[in-house]
N, C-alpha and C positions, 0 to 999 in steps of 0.2 A: 350538465355533468360533463358533456365533450371539452365545451368551450371553459367551463372551471379547472378542468382538468389540465388542458395547454396551458392555461395562464398559469397554474403553480409550476408545471414543468419550466415556463419562459422565465419565471421568477428564479427558481433554483437552479439554473443554467447560467444567468446572468451573476448571480453571485458566488458563481463557483463551489456550490454545496455539493458533498459528496454523499449525502442520503438524505431523505426524507422519510419522519416517521411521523404517522397518526396515529395517536394512542387515546385509548378509552378510559373514561372517567365515568365514575356514578352515573350523572345526567347530561353529560357531553362529552363532545372528544377534541383534542388539543392536536396541532400542528405545530412540528418542529423541524426546524433545518439543520442538518451538522454539517458544520464547517471548521477549521484549524482551532477555534474556541471554544468549541464543544456545541453541545447542543442549544438552540437559541429558538425560542415560542416565537411562533409567526402569527398564528390565529387560534381562535374556537370555533368549532362548529356545532350545530344540534346534533343530538343520537341521530336522528332521522340523515340529515344531511353529510354526517360522517360515513353511515352506513353505506348508502347511495355512492359516496367516491369511491369505496372500497370495492364495492360491487362493479364500479364500471372499471376499475385497473384491474380487478381478476378476469372480466370478459376481454379488458386488450391482450391478455397475458395467458389466455386460454387456461385458465383453473376455473375450478368447479364452482359458480357462483352460489350455486346454494348447498354448498357445503361451508358450515360454519364452526364446526366442531374440531375438525383434524387440520393439522399444520399444511400448508401449502405453498409453492413455491412455482415460479415462473419467469419469462422472460420475454421481452418485446423490445424491437428495434422501432424506434420514435423519430421521425423527421421532423425537426422545429426550426423556423426562420432558415431553412437551407440547411441546415446541419444534423448530421445521425447523431443519436445517442441509443445508447443500449441501456435499459432499464431490467435489473434483477429484482423482484418483487418476493416478497416472503410475507405471509400472513400465520398469526397463531393467535388464538382464543384466551381471554381470562377466564376466571371460574364462573363469571354470568354469560358465557358464551357470546360475549362481545368482541370483535375481531380487530386484532391491533396488525397496521399495515407497515413496513418498511421496504423504501425503495432506493436502490442502490444505484447512482446515477455513474454510467461508465462514458466519459466524453471519446467519441469513436473518430471522429475526425482528425487526421493527421495534425499537430500543432494546436489542438484544441486542449491540451492538457498543459498545466502551467510548465514552465521549465523548472533548473533548480536553482533556489536562490538559497543560499548558506549565511548564515551570520558570518563566518570568519572566512572569507574567499581562500584563503591559503589550504585549507580544508580540501577545497574541491579539485586544486593543483594536486595535491595527495592521492587523492583518489585516481584521477586520470593516469598516474604514472601505476598503478597497478594495472593498468590495460595494457601496460607497453610488455607483459609477459604472455609467453605462447601458450603455456600450459599452467593447470595449478587451479584451485578454486578461493572463490572470493564470495565469502557470507555476508549476507544483510540482516540484522535483525531488526524490532522495533514493533512497536504495537500497530493494531491496523488503523488502519489512515495514517501512518506517519510518513508516508511518501516514499515507500521502499522502490516501489516499481517505476513511480517519476524518475526517483535518483537515477536509476540502473540505465532506462532509455536514454536519457540526457547526457549522459556519461559515453553511453555506446554513439550515440547521435555525434558528440564533440568528437569522439575521436577516431571514428570511421567512416564518416559520413561521404567521404570523398575516396574510399580506399574499396576494391573488389571482394569484399570477404564475404562468406557466408555466414550469417548470423541468425540461428533458430532460437525462437521463444517456446516454451511449453507452459501454459496458463492455464488458471480454473477461476473465472473465464479469463480470456484476452481482454485487459481493461483497455489499451492506448493502440488504435492502431496504427501501425509503421510498415510504410510499402517499402523500406530499407530490408527489412528482416521479414523471413520465413516463420509464420506465426501460426502455432498447433494448438488445440484447445484440448483440455482433459475432458472427457464424457465418461464418467465411472459408470452411468447407466447401460451404455453401449460398451462396455470394458476396456474403454481407452483409459490407461490409468497413466500416471508420472511414469513408473518405472517403464511401461511396454513403449511409450513416446521417446524413450531417452534410447532403450533397443533400437527403435527402429531408426530415429535422427544421427546416432552414430554411423548408420550405412551411407549416410548423404554427407560423410565427411566435413563437417563443418568445422568453420575456425573458432567460432565461440558458440556455446549453448548457455541458456537462460531458461533457469527452472524456476517456476513461480513461487514454490514453496515444497522444502523437504519434510515430510507428514510421518512416514513410516520409516522402517529399518530397508526395507527392499529401494525405496528412492534413495535413500542415503548411502547404501553400496553401491547403487548405481550411479549415483552423481560422483561418489571416490573413483569408483573405476573408471569413469572418463575423464577424469582430471589426470588418473594416472597413465591413460593412455595417449598424452599430448594435446588434449584439448584444455581451452581455457573456458572454466564452467563459470558462471556466477549464479546464486541462488539465494532464497530467501528462506528464513527458518526464525521460529518464535521464541525467543528468548529474553530476559530484562534485559542484559546487556552482554558484553563482547564474553566475557569470562562463562557467564551462562550459557552461551551459546556452546562452550569447548565440552561442557557438564553435559548438555543438550546431546550431542555427537556420541557422547561415551554411553547415554542411556541409549542411543539408537544403534549400538554395537559397533560403533567406529571406534577403531583403539588410536592411542597415543601415538604410535609407528605410523598409521597412515595417515593421521592430523599432520604429523612432520611433514611427511612425503608430499603432500598435497596442498596444505593450506599455505595462501599468499595472505590473506587478512581477513579480518573479522571486524565488519562495522555494525555499530549499535546506532540508530539515529533516531531523533523525536522531531517533529514538524512542530512548531511554538509560532504563535500569533506575536508581529512584532507590536512594540511598544509605541502607540501613538500620540507623541506630546498634545495634539491637537485637541484630542479628547480625553487627555490626560489618564491615557490607559484603559478607558471606559470604552473603547470600541464597542459595536456591536457588528451584525453583517450587511449593515446598512451606511457602515463608515466609508464615505468616498475620499478619504484624503490617501488610500493607498487603491492602487488596480487590484484588479479579483488576485490575481496572480501573484499580487506583492505584498498580500495580506501577513503571508506568514513566512517562515523560513526555518531552515533545517541546523542542525547542531551534532556533530558526528563525535562519535567515540571510534578511534581507529587502533585497532591491534595489529601491527604488521610486522614484517622485516625480524630484526633481533628482539626485540620485545617479543614477540608471539612466541618466536621459536625458544628463547629462553626461558619463557613459563611453561611450554610444552615439555622441556627438560629439567624443568624444576630448577633451574639456575638463577641465582640473583647478579645482575650487572651493577648495581648501585644507581642506577637510574631509576626515577619515580615514573610510574606509567601515568600521563594525563588523561582521566577518566571523564566519562561522559559527566559527573558532578562537577568537575573543575570545569569543562566548557559553560555548562549550564551559569557556575558562579561568574565565571568572566563577563557573560553575556548579559548577567543581572548587573554588577558592579561598572559595566559601560553603558547601561541605561537602554540596553536593545530589548528587553523584557521586563516583563510587571513581576513583582515580587510574588504574587499569585501564582503565576506560571513556573517561576524557578523554583517553588516550593512543590507543585503539582507533579513536576518530571523528575525530581532528585529519585535515584535509585536506591 
């Protein structure tokens, strides 16, 4: 099992997989890798072999191997081919008391995460310009696995790699190790929450704060307060698109006036597989025509500047906002993405 587990993780790392799924069926297990194109089936195991593999990973991550009914979670740092990788594991049983296992792959080595690849390079320049501000709030939204954290880290590296700034990040968990930043990790079991970390980090007088996720009213209020007190704050929040982010902030008791005072930009992004002409758009995770970190690219909807302020003030300026759907349509028309991925990502 040790050799099988190591081989499995090595394959996943080589292919740039974000998650490994081991799912039970009535008489067998199926193994899937999650990449930018979605879940891709890799192999099948017998019930016995699937259970043994799950038990081995539970043992590695200090979970209760004998408990199969209750959901469990665990973590382990793994060294493979000289590289460190963080594994976050979660198990849950079905009605037959067969366990499923999901392993999140967090590439711990600096530089092992792919950089930013945008379908439209001008959008990267637009995002970098947002970081010229010394204070204010920039929010990123998008589904899980859409590359929000990768985008934020890439932009900060590009902009401030040679400047002696104090950049503090707060995440749950830390997904990318970066020696240029002071990285703190949320641990709710120990009482270390986002709002507590933000309060403490403000005493360090940071130039830039990165908040892993705005989840509740208290965190939202602390984020806004940080932006009002002269810090550049970058955070992620869950919403379908940019205007949805504004509604989500209102749900979290952030007033329109507070948004007018703090918000610099709202960015909604999608990470989409590139159309591969050599595979006629039917690439699998084993396609070798692109490098691992070039098989997908990001599309951004950027609500900023006058467009953002006019929307917050319910004003019309006669200009049509370029939405995420517009960018998707353009990418499809240019042949960058397939019709399937175009339709799947429409908002």
